Backbone as CSV, one residue per row, in Angstrom:
resi,resn,N_x,N_y,N_z,CA_x,CA_y,CA_z,C_x,C_y,C_z
1,MET,-4.590,-20.336,9.496,-4.293,-18.950,9.134,-2.793,-18.802,8.911
2,ASP,-2.412,-18.185,7.788,-0.990,-17.978,7.534,-0.705,-16.478,7.409
3,LEU,0.591,-16.167,7.333,0.999,-14.759,7.324,0.473,-14.021,6.095
4,ARG,0.444,-14.712,4.962,-0.032,-14.051,3.755,-1.498,-13.652,3.909
5,GLN,-2.301,-14.529,4.476,-3.696,-14.184,4.719,-3.817,-13.004,5.672
6,MET,-2.938,-12.959,6.686,-2.972,-11.840,7.627,-2.587,-10.531,6.927
7,GLU,-1.632,-10.608,6.013,-1.235,-9.412,5.261,-2.396,-8.919,4.401
8,TYR,-3.101,-9.845,3.752,-4.235,-9.469,2.928,-5.346,-8.875,3.789
9,LEU,-5.587,-9.472,4.945,-6.629,-8.977,5.846,-6.345,-7.540,6.268
10,VAL,-5.109,-7.259,6.673,-4.738,-5.920,7.122,-4.856,-4.923,5.974
11,ALA,-4.346,-5.294,4.804,-4.398,-4.382,3.653,-5.839,-4.059,3.273
12,LEU,-6.714,-5.078,3.270,-8.104,-4.851,2.885,-8.838,-4.018,3.934
13,ALA,-8.538,-4.250,5.196,-9.161,-3.446,6.253,-8.720,-1.993,6.171
14,ASP,-7.449,-1.763,5.839,-6.929,-0.399,5.767,-7.426,0.333,4.523
15,GLU,-7.441,-0.368,3.389,-7.767,0.302,2.118,-9.260,0.291,1.814
16,GLN,-10.005,-0.697,2.359,-11.448,-0.818,2.149,-11.814,-0.883,0.671
17,GLN,-10.906,-1.492,-0.095,-11.138,-1.648,-1.529,-10.230,-2.763,-2.026
18,PHE,-10.788,-3.723,-2.772,-10.014,-4.868,-3.218,-8.901,-4.474,-4.185
19,THR,-9.198,-3.544,-5.095,-8.202,-3.171,-6.106,-6.962,-2.576,-5.461
20,ARG,-7.138,-1.627,-4.551,-6.005,-0.974,-3.921,-5.289,-1.930,-2.964
21,ALA,-6.029,-2.762,-2.254,-5.402,-3.726,-1.349,-4.561,-4.732,-2.128
22,ALA,-5.069,-5.184,-3.260,-4.314,-6.137,-4.077,-3.037,-5.507,-4.617
23,ALA,-3.130,-4.248,-5.083,-1.938,-3.551,-5.565,-0.920,-3.377,-4.448
24,LEU,-1.399,-3.084,-3.268,-0.533,-2.906,-2.110,0.230,-4.188,-1.786
25,CYS,-0.435,-5.327,-1.928,0.165,-6.615,-1.572,0.908,-7.259,-2.740
26,GLY,0.821,-6.653,-3.927,1.506,-7.227,-5.076,0.892,-8.531,-5.541
27,VAL,-0.440,-8.624,-5.503,-1.143,-9.847,-5.887,-2.328,-9.445,-6.748
28,SER,-2.860,-10.380,-7.519,-4.040,-10.073,-8.325,-5.245,-9.881,-7.418
29,GLN,-6.217,-9.122,-7.905,-7.423,-8.882,-7.120,-8.158,-10.195,-6.852
30,SER,-8.208,-11.071,-7.854,-8.889,-12.362,-7.676,-8.156,-13.225,-6.659
31,GLY,-6.818,-13.159,-6.664,-6.045,-13.937,-5.694,-6.277,-13.471,-4.273
32,LEU,-6.325,-12.145,-4.073,-6.582,-11.620,-2.737,-7.990,-11.973,-2.284
33,SER,-8.957,-11.836,-3.173,-10.342,-12.134,-2.825,-10.502,-13.598,-2.453
34,ALA,-9.863,-14.483,-3.214,-9.964,-15.910,-2.936,-9.329,-16.256,-1.594
35,SER,-8.203,-15.606,-1.285,-7.533,-15.876,-0.012,-8.382,-15.423,1.164
36,VAL,-9.014,-14.253,1.045,-9.876,-13.755,2.126,-11.087,-14.658,2.307
37,ARG,-11.679,-15.103,1.201,-12.836,-15.995,1.302,-12.448,-17.331,1.924
38,SER,-11.239,-17.804,1.600,-10.756,-19.040,2.204,-10.609,-18.889,3.712
39,LEU,-10.114,-17.736,4.139,-9.978,-17.473,5.573,-11.348,-17.405,6.236
40,GLU,-12.295,-16.767,5.567,-13.655,-16.697,6.106,-14.275,-18.088,6.233
41,ASP,-14.032,-18.935,5.227,-14.542,-20.302,5.288,-13.901,-21.069,6.441
42,GLU,-12.596,-20.849,6.627,-11.881,-21.535,7.712,-12.427,-21.143,9.073
43,LEU,-12.750,-19.855,9.236,-13.232,-19.359,10.522,-14.748,-19.494,10.673
44,GLY,-15.429,-19.735,9.571,-16.867,-19.939,9.628,-17.676,-18.679,9.825
45,THR,-17.127,-17.534,9.404,-17.856,-16.276,9.570,-17.327,-15.239,8.590
46,PRO,-18.170,-14.331,8.103,-17.671,-13.244,7.233,-16.767,-12.295,8.018
47,LEU,-15.700,-11.887,7.388,-14.781,-10.926,7.993,-14.970,-9.527,7.427
48,PHE,-15.666,-9.419,6.283,-15.897,-8.126,5.644,-17.311,-8.084,5.079
49,THR,-17.896,-6.897,5.103,-19.113,-6.642,4.339,-18.703,-5.966,3.049
50,ARG,-19.289,-6.411,1.939,-18.876,-5.940,0.624,-20.023,-5.207,-0.038
51,THR,-19.756,-3.983,-0.511,-20.714,-3.228,-1.300,-20.045,-2.836,-2.603
52,THR,-20.790,-2.174,-3.468,-20.209,-1.746,-4.746,-19.200,-0.627,-4.564
53,ARG,-19.250,0.057,-3.417,-18.384,1.219,-3.218,-17.196,0.940,-2.303
54,ARG,-17.367,0.077,-1.303,-16.277,-0.136,-0.365,-16.440,-1.464,0.353
55,VAL,-15.396,-1.840,1.062,-15.357,-3.070,1.841,-15.028,-2.685,3.272
56,GLU,-15.807,-3.166,4.243,-15.588,-2.799,5.635,-15.531,-4.052,6.502
57,PRO,-14.669,-4.059,7.530,-14.591,-5.229,8.408,-15.886,-5.410,9.203
58,THR,-16.287,-6.669,9.373,-17.380,-6.991,10.281,-16.840,-6.966,11.715
59,ASP,-17.703,-7.241,12.681,-17.240,-7.327,14.068,-16.185,-8.417,14.215
60,ALA,-16.391,-9.524,13.504,-15.395,-10.597,13.547,-14.076,-10.141,12.932
61,GLY,-14.162,-9.413,11.825,-12.943,-8.892,11.196,-12.206,-7.932,12.102
62,LEU,-12.952,-7.049,12.771,-12.328,-6.099,13.697,-11.681,-6.822,14.874
63,ALA,-12.296,-7.940,15.321,-11.722,-8.700,16.429,-10.418,-9.376,16.013
64,LEU,-10.348,-9.814,14.757,-9.149,-10.504,14.270,-8.019,-9.540,13.917
65,LEU,-8.372,-8.324,13.536,-7.396,-7.386,12.985,-6.184,-7.141,13.890
66,PRO,-6.346,-6.832,15.192,-5.142,-6.600,16.013,-4.245,-7.820,16.111
67,HIS,-4.826,-9.020,16.080,-4.016,-10.237,16.128,-3.250,-10.413,14.805
68,ALA,-3.895,-10.044,13.699,-3.211,-10.117,12.407,-2.025,-9.155,12.367
69,ARG,-2.239,-7.935,12.864,-1.133,-6.971,12.893,-0.008,-7.476,13.793
70,ALA,-0.374,-8.094,14.915,0.646,-8.604,15.836,1.435,-9.744,15.196
71,MET,0.762,-10.617,14.424,1.460,-11.698,13.734,2.452,-11.154,12.716
72,LEU,2.049,-10.140,11.957,2.950,-9.547,10.973,4.132,-8.869,11.649
73,ALA,3.870,-8.164,12.751,4.950,-7.496,13.473,5.921,-8.514,14.056
74,ALA,5.400,-9.618,14.593,6.268,-10.650,15.163,7.116,-11.310,14.080
75,SER,6.527,-11.535,12.912,7.282,-12.121,11.805,8.417,-11.207,11.367
76,THR,8.117,-9.916,11.280,9.136,-8.949,10.888,10.249,-8.880,11.926
77,ALA,9.885,-8.852,13.210,10.885,-8.787,14.279,11.765,-10.029,14.272
78,ALA,11.173,-11.197,14.016,11.951,-12.431,13.975,12.940,-12.421,12.819
79,ARG,12.483,-11.955,11.674,13.374,-11.881,10.513,14.524,-10.917,10.770
80,ASP,14.215,-9.780,11.361,15.254,-8.794,11.650,16.272,-9.331,12.644
81,ALA,15.807,-10.081,13.638,16.718,-10.630,14.638,17.720,-11.579,13.996
82,VAL,17.251,-12.402,13.069,18.148,-13.327,12.375,19.150,-12.572,11.520
83,VAL,18.657,-11.549,10.810,19.545,-10.766,9.942,20.639,-10.086,10.755
84,ARG,20.271,-9.528,11.906,21.263,-8.824,12.727,22.360,-9.760,13.209
85,VAL,22.002,-10.989,13.504,22.980,-11.947,14.021,23.849,-12.522,12.914
86,THR,23.233,-12.802,11.768,23.955,-13.515,10.706,24.579,-12.620,9.659
87,ARG,24.120,-11.373,9.553,24.642,-10.482,8.510,24.959,-9.123,9.104
88,GLN,26.193,-8.924,9.474,26.619,-7.639,10.026,26.959,-6.702,8.859
89,VAL,25.950,-6.073,8.314,26.120,-5.198,7.164,26.525,-3.805,7.649
90,THR,27.516,-3.226,7.008,27.976,-1.883,7.343,28.015,-1.039,6.065
91,GLY,28.274,0.250,6.251,28.389,1.144,5.114,27.450,2.326,5.246
92,THR,27.165,2.962,4.113,26.306,4.140,4.069,25.305,3.986,2.932
93,VAL,24.060,4.336,3.190,23.063,4.356,2.132,22.489,5.771,2.057
94,ARG,22.403,6.304,0.837,21.956,7.679,0.614,20.607,7.634,-0.108
95,VAL,19.585,8.149,0.552,18.210,7.999,0.083,17.575,9.373,-0.108
96,GLY,16.798,9.525,-1.155,16.056,10.759,-1.388,14.600,10.445,-1.700
97,ALA,13.721,11.412,-1.459,12.300,11.230,-1.764,11.645,12.575,-2.000
98,GLU,10.686,12.594,-2.930,9.824,13.763,-3.061,8.863,13.781,-1.881
99,GLN,8.431,14.955,-1.486,7.558,15.085,-0.320,6.214,14.418,-0.548
100,CYS,5.716,13.739,0.482,4.328,13.274,0.560,3.923,12.457,-0.656
101,LEU,4.672,11.395,-0.931,4.328,10.529,-2.057,3.103,9.672,-1.773
102,ALA,2.714,9.558,-0.527,1.485,8.870,-0.086,1.581,7.356,-0.205
103,VAL,2.019,6.828,-1.335,2.020,5.379,-1.513,3.242,4.709,-0.906
104,VAL,4.236,5.470,-0.508,5.376,4.923,0.221,5.713,5.898,1.341
105,ASP,6.044,5.361,2.498,6.347,6.172,3.683,7.844,6.090,3.954
106,PRO,8.653,7.035,3.431,10.109,6.948,3.606,10.563,6.874,5.063
107,PRO,10.007,7.676,5.998,10.457,7.530,7.387,10.240,6.123,7.941
108,ALA,9.080,5.528,7.642,8.820,4.172,8.109,9.770,3.177,7.452
109,LEU,10.058,3.387,6.171,10.985,2.511,5.465,12.389,2.608,6.055
110,LEU,12.845,3.821,6.326,14.178,4.004,6.899,14.248,3.446,8.322
111,GLU,13.151,3.556,9.060,13.109,2.964,10.398,13.278,1.451,10.319
112,ARG,12.553,0.833,9.379,12.658,-0.610,9.208,14.064,-1.003,8.794
113,PHE,14.655,-0.233,7.891,16.011,-0.526,7.437,16.999,-0.419,8.596
114,HIS,16.838,0.610,9.419,17.735,0.793,10.555,17.600,-0.345,11.568
115,GLU,16.369,-0.814,11.768,16.168,-1.934,12.682,16.865,-3.191,12.173
116,ARG,16.832,-3.392,10.873,17.437,-4.595,10.305,18.941,-4.458,10.157
117,TYR,19.408,-3.270,9.802,20.840,-3.054,9.569,21.322,-1.882,10.433
118,PRO,21.427,-2.077,11.728,21.742,-0.958,12.636,23.125,-0.354,12.439
119,HIS,24.038,-1.064,11.753,25.397,-0.551,11.568,25.574,0.218,10.257
120,VAL,24.493,0.366,9.494,24.549,1.140,8.250,24.169,2.584,8.548
121,GLU,24.980,3.508,8.085,24.701,4.938,8.256,23.726,5.384,7.163
122,ILE,22.669,6.080,7.569,21.625,6.511,6.634,21.709,8.017,6.423
123,HIS,21.756,8.441,5.158,21.648,9.846,4.794,20.357,10.017,3.999
124,PHE,19.525,10.994,4.372,18.231,11.189,3.713,18.064,12.637,3.302
125,THR,17.517,12.844,2.106,17.231,14.202,1.637,15.870,14.218,0.957
126,GLN,15.200,15.356,1.012,13.894,15.537,0.390,14.007,16.628,-0.666
127,ASP,13.489,16.345,-1.858,13.614,17.309,-2.956,12.584,16.955,-4.021
128,GLY,12.512,17.791,-5.057,11.654,17.487,-6.189,12.189,16.300,-6.974
129,SER,11.309,15.600,-7.671,11.708,14.381,-8.372,12.823,14.610,-9.380
130,HIS,12.740,15.685,-10.147,13.754,15.910,-11.180,15.102,16.283,-10.570
131,ASP,15.082,16.994,-9.455,16.336,17.279,-8.752,16.932,16.004,-8.165
132,LEU,16.079,15.115,-7.668,16.570,13.844,-7.118,17.217,12.992,-8.207
133,LEU,16.635,12.985,-9.400,17.239,12.229,-10.498,18.607,12.788,-10.862
134,ALA,18.732,14.108,-10.822,20.043,14.723,-11.095,21.063,14.296,-10.050
135,GLN,20.634,14.199,-8.799,21.546,13.760,-7.737,21.928,12.290,-7.901
136,LEU,21.007,11.476,-8.393,21.342,10.077,-8.673,22.399,9.986,-9.772
137,ARG,22.197,10.766,-10.841,23.158,10.721,-11.949,24.528,11.241,-11.527
138,ALA,24.554,12.159,-10.550,25.817,12.698,-10.056,26.432,11.816,-8.959
139,ASP,25.834,10.680,-8.700,26.279,9.748,-7.655,26.273,10.406,-6.276
140,GLU,25.277,11.249,-6.044,25.096,11.840,-4.719,24.018,11.100,-3.917
141,LEU,23.247,10.243,-4.597,22.238,9.405,-3.962,22.384,7.978,-4.480
142,ASP,21.915,7.027,-3.676,21.903,5.623,-4.090,20.526,5.194,-4.579
143,VAL,19.487,5.723,-3.961,18.124,5.386,-4.356,17.223,6.577,-4.065
144,ALA,16.244,6.795,-4.927,15.315,7.912,-4.742,13.907,7.458,-5.083
145,PHE,12.955,7.948,-4.302,11.543,7.681,-4.547,10.965,8.914,-5.238
146,VAL,10.583,8.734,-6.486,10.222,9.866,-7.329,8.858,9.645,-7.968
147,ALA,8.302,10.735,-8.500,6.989,10.694,-9.153,7.121,11.126,-10.604
148,THR,8.059,10.532,-11.309,8.240,10.817,-12.725,8.909,9.630,-13.393
149,THR,8.636,9.464,-14.682,9.331,8.447,-15.471,10.177,9.102,-16.555
150,ASP,10.304,10.427,-16.504,11.083,11.157,-17.506,12.554,11.213,-17.124
151,HIS,13.412,11.269,-18.143,14.841,11.536,-17.976,15.532,10.501,-17.086
152,LEU,15.101,9.238,-17.171,15.742,8.201,-16.364,17.044,7.710,-16.977
153,GLY,17.148,7.745,-18.301,18.364,7.249,-18.932,18.607,5.795,-18.565
154,ALA,19.811,5.505,-18.054,20.182,4.137,-17.699,19.826,3.785,-16.264
155,LEU,19.195,4.696,-15.541,18.858,4.430,-14.150,17.772,3.357,-14.066
156,ALA,17.929,2.452,-13.125,16.967,1.355,-12.957,15.752,1.848,-12.175
157,ARG,14.570,1.452,-12.630,13.315,1.913,-12.027,12.490,0.730,-11.537
158,THR,11.989,0.830,-10.294,11.075,-0.158,-9.731,9.722,0.510,-9.533
159,PRO,8.709,0.209,-10.357,7.390,0.841,-10.192,6.769,0.483,-8.844
160,ILE,6.099,1.457,-8.237,5.423,1.238,-6.960,3.926,1.444,-7.089
161,ALA,3.504,2.531,-7.718,2.075,2.812,-7.819,1.809,3.757,-8.974
162,SER,0.572,3.747,-9.457,0.149,4.628,-10.541,-1.271,5.089,-10.249
163,GLU,-1.485,6.398,-10.292,-2.792,6.968,-9.975,-3.136,8.062,-10.975
164,PRO,-4.427,8.266,-11.272,-4.804,9.336,-12.199,-4.722,10.709,-11.536
165,ILE,-4.610,11.712,-12.364,-4.661,13.098,-11.916,-6.128,13.524,-11.805
166,VAL,-6.449,14.278,-10.760,-7.803,14.818,-10.577,-7.700,16.329,-10.382
167,LEU,-8.837,17.005,-10.474,-8.883,18.444,-10.247,-9.468,18.715,-8.866
168,LEU,-8.786,19.545,-8.079,-9.304,20.020,-6.797,-9.821,21.437,-6.972
169,ALA,-11.001,21.690,-6.429,-11.593,23.023,-6.514,-12.313,23.339,-5.207
170,PRO,-12.415,24.625,-4.847,-13.199,24.984,-3.655,-14.646,24.526,-3.807
171,ALA,-15.309,24.298,-2.680,-16.684,23.793,-2.710,-17.640,24.735,-3.423
172,ASP,-17.351,26.042,-3.421,-18.252,27.011,-4.068,-17.822,27.355,-5.492
173,HIS,-16.865,26.613,-6.043,-16.412,26.885,-7.406,-17.495,26.457,-8.400
174,PRO,-17.655,27.165,-9.519,-18.678,26.796,-10.509,-18.578,25.355,-11.006
175,LEU,-17.376,24.764,-10.974,-17.221,23.393,-11.448,-17.464,22.352,-10.360
176,ALA,-17.608,22.781,-9.118,-17.603,21.850,-7.990,-18.740,20.839,-8.035
177,SER,-19.853,21.189,-8.631,-21.015,20.296,-8.647,-21.004,19.332,-9.825
178,ARG,-20.012,19.440,-10.695,-19.964,18.594,-11.881,-19.486,17.193,-11.518
179,ALA,-20.156,16.166,-12.030,-19.736,14.788,-11.767,-18.477,14.440,-12.548
180,ARG,-18.338,15.002,-13.715,-17.177,14.743,-14.556,-16.908,15.966,-15.417
181,LEU,-15.622,16.211,-15.697,-15.239,17.398,-16.451,-14.730,17.044,-17.835
182,ASP,-14.782,18.014,-18.719,-14.019,17.986,-19.962,-12.835,18.921,-19.793
183,TRP,-11.787,18.669,-20.563,-10.606,19.523,-20.453,-10.937,20.979,-20.784
184,SER,-11.881,21.165,-21.679,-12.240,22.532,-22.068,-12.789,23.338,-20.898
185,ASP,-13.330,22.660,-19.881,-13.845,23.359,-18.703,-12.733,24.049,-17.916
186,LEU,-11.494,23.637,-18.129,-10.366,24.180,-17.372,-9.749,25.390,-18.070
187,ASP,-10.146,25.641,-19.286,-9.508,26.686,-20.073,-9.692,28.060,-19.414
188,GLY,-8.573,28.763,-19.203,-8.604,30.114,-18.668,-8.695,30.209,-17.158
189,LEU,-8.707,29.080,-16.441,-8.817,29.133,-14.982,-7.486,29.502,-14.330
190,ASP,-7.575,30.004,-13.101,-6.388,30.236,-12.283,-6.034,28.937,-11.562
191,PHE,-4.726,28.627,-11.510,-4.263,27.369,-10.930,-3.243,27.616,-9.822
192,VAL,-3.216,26.651,-8.910,-2.116,26.502,-7.962,-1.369,25.244,-8.387
193,ASP,-0.048,25.319,-8.475,0.702,24.126,-8.886,2.062,24.114,-8.192
194,PHE,2.758,22.986,-8.355,4.056,22.811,-7.716,5.175,23.388,-8.580
195,GLN,6.335,23.529,-7.978,7.510,23.944,-8.735,7.851,22.882,-9.782
196,ARG,8.581,23.287,-10.794,8.809,22.404,-11.937,9.662,21.190,-11.608
197,SER,10.371,21.198,-10.480,11.171,20.030,-10.121,10.306,18.888,-9.592
198,TRP,9.061,19.188,-9.211,8.156,18.149,-8.739,7.649,17.337,-9.930
199,GLY,7.476,16.038,-9.748,7.109,15.168,-10.858,5.784,15.517,-11.503
200,VAL,4.820,16.011,-10.723,3.482,16.240,-11.264,3.410,17.502,-12.125
201,ARG,4.294,18.462,-11.916,4.174,19.729,-12.659,4.384,19.546,-14.167
202,PRO,5.468,18.910,-14.624,5.595,18.700,-16.070,4.463,17.851,-16.639
203,LEU,3.941,16.923,-15.823,2.815,16.101,-16.254,1.595,16.979,-16.522
204,ASN,1.325,17.914,-15.608,0.192,18.825,-15.780,0.391,19.750,-16.971
205,ASP,1.597,20.303,-17.090,1.887,21.222,-18.196,1.674,20.536,-19.544
206,ALA,2.186,19.291,-19.663,2.080,18.570,-20.932,0.630,18.218,-21.243
207,ALA,-0.130,17.808,-20.225,-1.527,17.441,-20.446,-2.350,18.646,-20.896
208,CYS,-2.157,19.780,-20.222,-2.912,20.981,-20.594,-2.544,21.468,-21.986
209,GLU,-1.265,21.396,-22.318,-0.847,21.808,-23.664,-1.457,20.892,-24.720
210,ALA,-1.444,19.575,-24.439,-1.985,18.618,-25.406,-3.483,18.806,-25.614
211,GLN,-4.190,19.251,-24.570,-5.634,19.424,-24.663,-6.044,20.858,-24.995
212,GLY,-5.060,21.726,-25.274,-5.358,23.104,-25.638,-5.886,23.946,-24.500
213,VAL,-5.546,23.582,-23.261,-6.015,24.317,-22.089,-5.044,25.456,-21.782
214,ARG,-5.547,26.668,-21.805,-4.749,27.824,-21.408,-4.993,28.055,-19.918
215,ARG,-3.998,27.811,-19.121,-4.185,27.980,-17.679,-3.204,29.005,-17.140
216,ARG,-3.610,29.685,-16.081,-2.771,30.685,-15.432,-2.342,30.136,-14.072
217,VAL,-1.061,29.789,-13.961,-0.548,29.303,-12.683,-0.189,30.521,-11.843
218,ARG,-1.113,30.922,-10.985,-0.951,32.135,-10.175,-0.087,31.889,-8.945
219,CYS,-0.138,30.666,-8.426,0.600,30.353,-7.192,1.437,29.099,-7.425
220,THR,2.716,29.201,-7.144,3.635,28.073,-7.282,4.180,27.729,-5.908
221,VAL,4.068,26.460,-5.526,4.407,26.069,-4.162,5.409,24.915,-4.163
222,ASN,5.945,24.654,-2.983,6.867,23.538,-2.793,6.424,22.692,-1.605
223,ASP,5.095,22.683,-1.366,4.566,21.999,-0.205,3.099,21.651,-0.465
224,ILE,2.717,20.410,-0.216,1.357,19.963,-0.509,0.333,20.678,0.362
225,HIS,0.639,20.849,1.638,-0.335,21.470,2.531,-0.575,22.938,2.175
226,THR,0.468,23.621,1.703,0.281,24.998,1.244,-0.612,25.029,0.010
227,LEU,-0.401,24.080,-0.906,-1.251,24.004,-2.098,-2.707,23.824,-1.698
228,LEU,-2.981,22.910,-0.781,-4.364,22.678,-0.356,-4.951,23.915,0.317
229,ASP,-4.151,24.585,1.110,-4.621,25.795,1.791,-5.002,26.871,0.782
230,LEU,-4.181,27.044,-0.242,-4.463,28.058,-1.256,-5.731,27.726,-2.045
231,VAL,-5.940,26.452,-2.334,-7.169,26.064,-3.036,-8.380,26.302,-2.130
232,HIS,-8.272,25.931,-0.866,-9.365,26.187,0.078,-9.743,27.676,0.089
233,ARG,-8.729,28.539,-0.021,-8.958,29.981,0.067,-9.397,30.598,-1.260
234,GLY,-9.603,29.769,-2.269,-10.150,30.251,-3.535,-9.153,30.922,-4.445
235,LEU,-7.862,30.675,-4.236,-6.844,31.324,-5.059,-6.511,30.555,-6.323
236,GLY,-7.181,29.445,-6.543,-6.970,28.682,-7.769,-7.421,27.253,-7.581
237,VAL,-7.564,26.545,-8.697,-7.809,25.109,-8.664,-6.466,24.405,-8.837
238,ALA,-6.446,23.083,-8.670,-5.168,22.378,-8.757,-5.358,21.009,-9.383
239,LEU,-4.425,20.635,-10.244,-4.346,19.282,-10.789,-3.366,18.494,-9.925
240,VAL,-3.857,17.447,-9.290,-3.029,16.712,-8.325,-3.274,15.219,-8.466
241,PRO,-2.350,14.380,-7.971,-2.624,12.942,-7.895,-3.827,12.677,-6.996
242,ARG,-4.550,11.621,-7.312,-5.790,11.326,-6.585,-5.569,11.196,-5.079
243,GLN,-4.391,10.697,-4.650,-4.144,10.531,-3.210,-4.205,11.846,-2.459
244,ILE,-3.796,12.932,-3.100,-3.821,14.228,-2.416,-5.256,14.645,-2.127
245,GLY,-6.161,14.338,-3.036,-7.560,14.655,-2.813,-8.181,13.864,-1.677
246,ALA,-7.522,12.768,-1.264,-8.031,11.944,-0.164,-7.425,12.334,1.182
247,LYS,-6.505,13.289,1.202,-5.881,13.686,2.464,-6.893,14.413,3.351
248,PRO,-6.750,14.271,4.678,-7.669,14.984,5.581,-7.682,16.489,5.336
249,GLN,-6.532,17.055,4.960,-6.451,18.500,4.737,-7.235,18.933,3.494
250,ALA,-7.615,17.961,2.642,-8.398,18.286,1.441,-9.897,18.186,1.684
251,GLU,-10.289,17.826,2.894,-11.715,17.691,3.191,-12.436,19.019,2.936
252,GLY,-13.550,18.950,2.256,-14.317,20.143,1.906,-14.063,20.620,0.494
253,LEU,-12.991,20.145,-0.132,-12.725,20.487,-1.528,-13.453,19.515,-2.445
254,ALA,-13.825,19.992,-3.624,-14.411,19.119,-4.643,-13.278,18.385,-5.358
255,VAL,-13.410,17.066,-5.482,-12.439,16.234,-6.196,-13.109,15.780,-7.488
256,LEU,-12.634,16.277,-8.621,-13.318,16.125,-9.896,-12.480,15.308,-10.867
257,ARG,-13.131,14.340,-11.509,-12.443,13.482,-12.465,-12.431,14.111,-13.859
258,LEU,-11.386,13.794,-14.595,-11.245,14.222,-15.981,-11.393,13.003,-16.891
259,PRO,-11.565,13.193,-18.209,-11.762,12.048,-19.103,-10.650,11.015,-18.968
260,GLU,-11.023,9.742,-18.749,-10.045,8.701,-18.458,-9.049,8.493,-19.593
261,ASP,-9.516,8.617,-20.833,-8.637,8.294,-21.961,-7.571,9.353,-22.198
262,THR,-7.743,10.545,-21.628,-6.745,11.603,-21.843,-6.122,12.109,-20.540
263,THR,-6.498,11.510,-19.421,-5.964,11.962,-18.140,-4.617,11.298,-17.868
264,PRO,-3.574,12.078,-17.584,-2.272,11.468,-17.299,-2.289,10.739,-15.967
265,ARG,-1.377,9.808,-15.809,-1.259,9.057,-14.565,0.038,9.434,-13.859
266,TRP,-0.071,9.668,-12.590,1.049,9.996,-11.696,1.670,8.680,-11.254
267,GLN,2.939,8.481,-11.557,3.598,7.203,-11.311,4.724,7.379,-10.295
268,VAL,4.659,6.602,-9.233,5.691,6.622,-8.200,6.597,5.418,-8.385
269,SER,7.893,5.668,-8.330,8.874,4.611,-8.535,10.044,4.782,-7.580
270,ALA,10.732,3.690,-7.362,12.047,3.740,-6.721,13.080,3.649,-7.828
271,VAL,13.972,4.622,-7.885,14.999,4.662,-8.922,16.360,4.540,-8.247
272,THR,17.179,3.649,-8.747,18.496,3.413,-8.144,19.612,3.909,-9.044
273,GLY,20.696,4.352,-8.405,21.857,4.829,-9.135,22.612,3.695,-9.799
274,ALA,23.535,4.059,-10.688,24.273,3.057,-11.459,25.641,2.743,-10.882
275,SER,26.020,3.400,-9.770,27.364,3.207,-9.227,27.455,1.946,-8.389
276,ASP,28.694,1.513,-8.113,28.906,0.362,-7.231,28.400,0.665,-5.828
277,HIS,28.521,1.925,-5.422,28.040,2.302,-4.090,26.532,2.077,-3.988
278,ALA,25.793,2.460,-5.032,24.346,2.259,-5.030,23.996,0.780,-5.041
279,ALA,24.779,-0.007,-5.775,24.493,-1.436,-5.880,24.713,-2.173,-4.571
280,ALA,25.505,-1.597,-3.671,25.870,-2.295,-2.444,24.704,-2.418,-1.467
281,LEU,23.947,-1.343,-1.259,22.936,-1.351,-0.212,21.517,-1.022,-0.680
282,ALA,21.384,-0.382,-1.841,20.048,-0.028,-2.315,19.132,-1.244,-2.425
283,PRO,19.598,-2.402,-2.935,18.694,-3.560,-3.011,18.195,-4.011,-1.647
284,ARG,19.007,-3.862,-0.610,18.571,-4.258,0.734,17.464,-3.329,1.237
285,LEU,17.534,-2.056,0.834,16.467,-1.127,1.199,15.186,-1.462,0.445
286,LEU,15.303,-1.730,-0.852,14.115,-1.952,-1.676,13.428,-3.269,-1.352
287,GLU,14.160,-4.226,-0.806,13.508,-5.493,-0.469,12.501,-5.332,0.665
288,LEU,12.567,-4.216,1.394,11.627,-3.951,2.479,10.335,-3.298,1.988
289,LEU,10.251,-2.992,0.691,9.072,-2.305,0.172,7.813,-3.154,0.210
290,ASP,7.953,-4.471,0.387,6.758,-5.309,0.414,6.119,-5.375,1.788
291,ARG,6.671,-4.621,2.768,6.109,-4.648,4.106,4.967,-3.661,4.222
292,PRO,3.833,-4.042,4.818,2.673,-3.143,4.922,2.977,-1.833,5.630
293,ALA,3.964,-1.824,6.533,4.238,-0.617,7.313,4.810,0.508,6.475
294,VAL,5.417,0.184,5.335,6.100,1.217,4.572,5.433,1.510,3.234
295,ILE,4.453,0.696,2.846,3.713,0.946,1.628,2.262,1.189,1.997
296,SER,1.720,2.264,1.498,0.328,2.587,1.798,-0.283,3.283,0.613
297,ALA,-1.489,2.920,0.308,-2.212,3.601,-0.770,-3.113,4.685,-0.236
298,ALA,-3.029,4.967,1.020,-3.903,6.012,1.595,-3.430,7.373,1.220
């Protein structure tokens, strides 16, 4: 058993889907599947039950899982110990993120960075994606985690994840029982949406305009949980990234798919500034993105 196999095991147990686990680990789906099967052959027992809808750990998989997590944690701690002794990095890193990106956990990432580089001062701010890009261009941030690919200019972008937009509706909404929607079904509905600085809002506006959907944005919010609460209360439907529909706070809402060929994709990226200050420490932060603790597709 090696660390890579343990990383794949943990990712597959957490995501319960080969596609998302492979994306999380930065490997092809076939490569992850082959590695897991090799581990199963080595141990002489299945570690997962596989169906067309999901993948779940067997009793053997559940027994191995805490040991796999412990191996990954020990490897990370060992690497950090060496870095602290051999590389006394100092300075300041300025980080920004849009709220609740789901596929990256900024607090966990900053915790990991602080453990590895305890002498670096960390400044963190939370804002809408377009405001964060403006701060990068003004050299007020070194790196930002955003949900837009617009207006990047010369800023360097590291893709992290891409997910389709879905429609959230109350359980008693006329559309709630539909297996799949057409864009025309959205015409004239009341919507809840985010402020325009959030990455998903311009994406929604452009998609609706392109499809001829006349929508009334009755409620504009700056918080995901408020958006979900308003939809629960029947004050509008919402176009959101698929991860939001999977949040516990969205339980009871209908999550409805739109036509794949015309549905926009919500893209999360790490964008770095162009200044020497950004070049000094931002790469050290981004190199930690491959750790399971800070990247999640949940």
